[in-house]
C-alpha positions in Angstrom: -30.0 -1.9 27.7 -27.7 -0.1 25.4 -29.3 2.9 23.7 -28.4 3.5 20.1 -28.8 6.4 17.7 -27.3 7.4 14.4 -26.9 10.9 12.9 -25.8 11.7 9.4 -23.6 14.6 8.5 -24.4 15.1 4.8 -22.3 16.8 2.2 -24.8 19.7 2.1 -24.3 20.5 5.8 -20.5 20.2 5.8 -19.8 23.6 4.3 -22.0 25.2 7.0 -20.3 23.3 9.8 -16.9 24.2 8.5 -17.8 27.9 8.3 -18.8 27.8 12.0 -15.3 26.7 13.0 -12.4 29.1 12.5 -9.9 26.3 13.4 -6.2 26.4 12.9 -4.3 26.7 9.6 -1.0 24.9 9.7 -0.1 26.4 6.4 1.1 29.4 8.4 3.8 27.2 9.8 5.3 26.6 6.3 8.9 27.9 5.8 9.0 30.8 3.3 8.7 29.5 -0.2 7.8 25.9 0.8 4.7 24.3 -0.5 4.4 21.4 1.9 5.6 20.3 5.3 7.7 17.2 5.9 6.4 14.9 8.5 9.1 16.0 10.9 8.2 19.7 10.3 4.5 18.8 10.6 5.1 17.2 14.0 7.0 20.2 15.3 4.3 22.6 13.9 1.6 20.7 15.7 3.6 20.8 19.0 4.3 24.6 18.5 0.6 25.3 17.8 -0.5 23.3 20.8 2.0 25.0 23.1 0.9 28.4 21.8 -2.7 27.8 22.7 -2.1 25.7 25.8 -2.6 28.6 28.2 -6.0 29.3 26.5 -7.2 25.7 26.3 -5.8 24.4 29.6 -8.7 23.1 31.6 -8.9 22.2 35.3 -11.3 19.4 36.3 -14.0 21.9 37.0 -13.5 24.2 34.0 -16.2 25.1 31.5 -16.7 23.2 28.4 -14.6 24.0 25.4 -16.0 24.1 21.8 -16.4 20.5 20.5 -16.3 19.0 24.0 -18.8 18.0 26.6 -18.8 19.1 30.3 -17.4 16.8 32.9 -17.8 16.4 36.6 -15.0 17.7 38.9 -14.7 14.5 41.0 -13.6 12.1 38.3 -10.4 10.3 39.0 -7.8 8.8 36.7 -9.6 5.5 36.5 -12.7 7.1 35.3 -11.1 8.7 32.2 -12.0 6.5 29.2 -9.5 5.1 26.7 -9.2 7.3 23.6 -9.4 5.3 20.4 -8.5 6.5 16.9 -9.0 4.0 14.1 -8.0 4.6 10.5 -9.6 2.0 8.2 -8.7 1.4 4.6 -10.8 -1.7 3.9 -14.4 -1.1 4.9 -15.1 1.5 2.2 -13.8 1.1 -1.4 -13.9 4.9 -2.1 -12.9 6.5 1.2 -10.6 6.3 4.1 -12.7 5.8 7.2 -11.6 7.4 10.4 -13.4 6.4 13.7 -12.9 8.3 16.9 -14.2 7.5 20.4 -13.5 8.7 23.9 -16.3 7.3 26.1 -19.3 9.6 26.0 -17.3 12.8 25.9 -17.0 13.7 22.3 -19.1 16.5 20.8 -19.7 17.3 17.1 -16.0 17.4 16.3 -16.4 20.3 13.9 -12.9 21.4 14.9 -11.5 18.0 13.8 -13.3 18.2 10.4 -11.8 21.7 9.9 -8.3 20.4 10.8 -8.7 17.5 8.3 -9.7 19.9 5.5 -6.6 22.0 6.3 -4.6 18.9 5.4 -6.1 19.0 1.9 -8.7 16.3 2.6 -12.4 16.3 1.9 -14.8 14.9 4.5 -17.5 13.5 2.3 -19.7 12.0 5.0 -19.8 11.6 8.8 -21.8 9.4 11.1 -22.3 9.3 14.8 -23.4 6.3 16.8 -23.8 5.5 20.5 -23.9 2.2 22.2 -23.2 1.3 25.9 -22.4 4.9 26.7 -19.6 5.1 24.1 -20.0 7.6 21.2 -18.3 6.7 18.0 -17.8 9.3 15.3 -16.8 8.2 11.8 -15.5 10.4 9.0 -15.3 9.3 5.4 -12.4 11.2 3.9 -10.7 11.5 0.4 -7.9 13.5 -1.0 -9.3 16.8 -2.1 -7.4 17.0 -5.4 -8.1 13.4 -6.5 -11.3 12.4 -4.8 -9.7 9.1 -3.9 -8.9 7.5 -0.5 -5.7 8.3 1.3 -2.9 5.8 0.4 0.2 7.7 1.4 1.5 6.5 4.8 3.0 9.9 5.5 -0.5 11.5 5.2 -2.1 8.7 7.2 0.3 9.5 10.0 -0.5 13.2 9.7 -4.2 12.4 10.0 -3.6 10.4 13.1 -1.5 13.1 14.7 -4.0 15.8 13.8 -6.9 13.9 15.4 -4.9 13.1 18.6 -3.7 16.7 18.8 -7.3 18.0 18.6 -8.4 15.4 21.2 -5.7 16.7 23.6 -6.6 20.3 22.9 -10.4 20.0 23.6 -10.1 17.1 26.1 -6.9 17.6 28.0 -7.9 14.8 30.4 -7.2 12.4 27.6 -3.5 13.2 28.0 -2.9 10.7 30.7 -4.4 7.9 28.6 -2.3 8.6 25.4 1.3 7.8 24.7 1.5 11.1 22.9 0.2 12.9 26.0 3.8 13.2 27.2 4.7 15.3 24.1 1.5 17.2 23.5 -0.6 16.9 26.6 -0.9 18.6 29.9 -0.3 15.5 32.0 2.0 12.6 31.0 0.6 9.1 31.3 1.3 7.6 34.8 1.5 4.1 33.3 4.2 3.5 30.7 4.4 0.3 28.7 7.4 -2.0 28.6 8.0 -2.2 24.8 9.4 -5.7 25.1 6.2 -6.9 26.8 3.8 -4.8 24.7 5.2 -5.8 21.3 3.4 -8.7 19.5 3.8 -9.5 15.8 2.0 -12.1 13.8 1.8 -13.0 10.1 -1.2 -14.9 8.9 -2.4 -16.3 5.6 -4.9 -14.1 3.8 -5.4 -15.9 0.5 -2.9 -17.0 -2.1 -1.8 -13.4 -3.1 -1.4 -11.7 0.2 -0.7 -12.1 3.9 -2.1 -10.3 7.0 0.5 -8.7 9.2 -0.7 -7.8 12.7 1.4 -5.6 14.9 0.7 -4.5 18.5 3.2 -2.3 20.2 3.7 0.8 22.4 2.5 3.8 20.5 5.0 6.6 19.7 5.3 9.5 17.1 6.1 8.4 13.6 5.4 4.7 14.3 3.5 4.1 11.1 6.3 5.5 9.0 8.8 3.4 10.9 6.8 0.2 10.1 6.3 1.1 6.4 10.1 1.8 6.0 10.9 -1.6 7.5 8.5 -3.3 5.1 10.0 -1.4 2.2 13.5 -2.4 3.2 12.6 -6.1 2.8 10.6 -5.4 -0.4 7.2 -6.2 1.2 4.4 -4.2 -0.4 1.5 -2.8 1.6 -1.9 -3.2 -0.1 -4.1 -1.8 2.6 -3.9 -1.0 6.3 -6.0 -0.5 9.4 -4.3 1.9 11.9 -5.7 1.6 15.4 -4.5 3.8 18.3 -6.0 2.6 21.7 -4.6 4.8 24.4 -1.0 3.8 24.9 -1.1 0.9 22.4 -0.9 0.9 18.6 -2.8 -2.1 17.0 -2.1 -2.1 13.3 -3.1 -4.6 10.6 -1.5 -4.6 7.1 -2.4 -6.6 4.1 1.0 -7.3 2.5 2.5 -9.2 -0.4 5.9 -10.0 -1.8 6.1 -9.8 -5.6 2.4 -10.3 -6.0 2.2 -13.3 -3.7 1.7 -14.1 0.0 4.7 -14.2 2.2 6.3 -17.7 2.7 7.3 -18.9 6.1 11.0 -17.8 5.7 10.1 -14.3 4.7 7.5 -14.1 7.4 10.1 -15.0 10.0 12.7 -12.5 8.6 10.0 -9.7 8.6 8.9 -10.6 12.2 12.5 -10.5 13.5 13.2 -7.2 11.8 10.1 -5.5 13.1 10.7 -6.9 16.6 14.2 -5.6 16.6 13.4 -2.1 15.4 10.2 -1.6 17.4 11.9 -2.6 20.6 14.7 -0.1 20.2 14.7 2.9 22.6 13.4 6.1 21.0 16.1 8.4 19.7 16.0 12.1 19.6 15.1 11.9 15.9 12.0 10.0 16.8 10.8 12.4 19.5 9.1 15.7 19.3 
């Protein structure tokens, strides 16, 4: 029988939790005089920070537990490593962007991840932890610190995703072999690599008279969200909300979209599907990589 529990991280306890975690401050990576990092600079900063601490955080299978992680047995093989999942949900809460993270039963309090999110100028207003069937799911409800509103900017959503995955690789290096980004950030590249042609599936469905639901499943890679949003903008399709789901090597994204305030007709849906299929199946270039 699946055991279940729930714990609430209240706004009163968050300052205390944050004070316990020194964390990293990526503002130190800013070029002199710059106020913000571009997404490309941010990706390179993450990789540089990871490489800098790699010798400290590298764990063998029988190493001691790092902060924010749980101890693991030394005889676990590749097949026993669970699939990491990072879900960014814009629909379930009207005031906050909800981020859900799971990695089997291996996640700890994720204080380090909360600190990393605040370093992005975000406010973690609430957190919940639930466990069912030996899978721990941690949810963070986050808003922009300066506006108090949910995150709408695709660039920032991609930064959130990369930050969480980077922290997962840092404290749980065994997740590297289960993540597409493990080849760039991780200690061990995934043994299994997806054929992009086979892994890419695109569907457009009706979602009422004023919008359509675009469902994309494809091989994950850095900058994928920005790539999709740019393609949508090129054909004048507006994104009203999105759910960004990273499941190991695969990205499963859902976008509520419209064209001039209405749902997409069959012709536009076909054009959009063909454009996405063409661009998503292209080999990665040096500009897309880390």
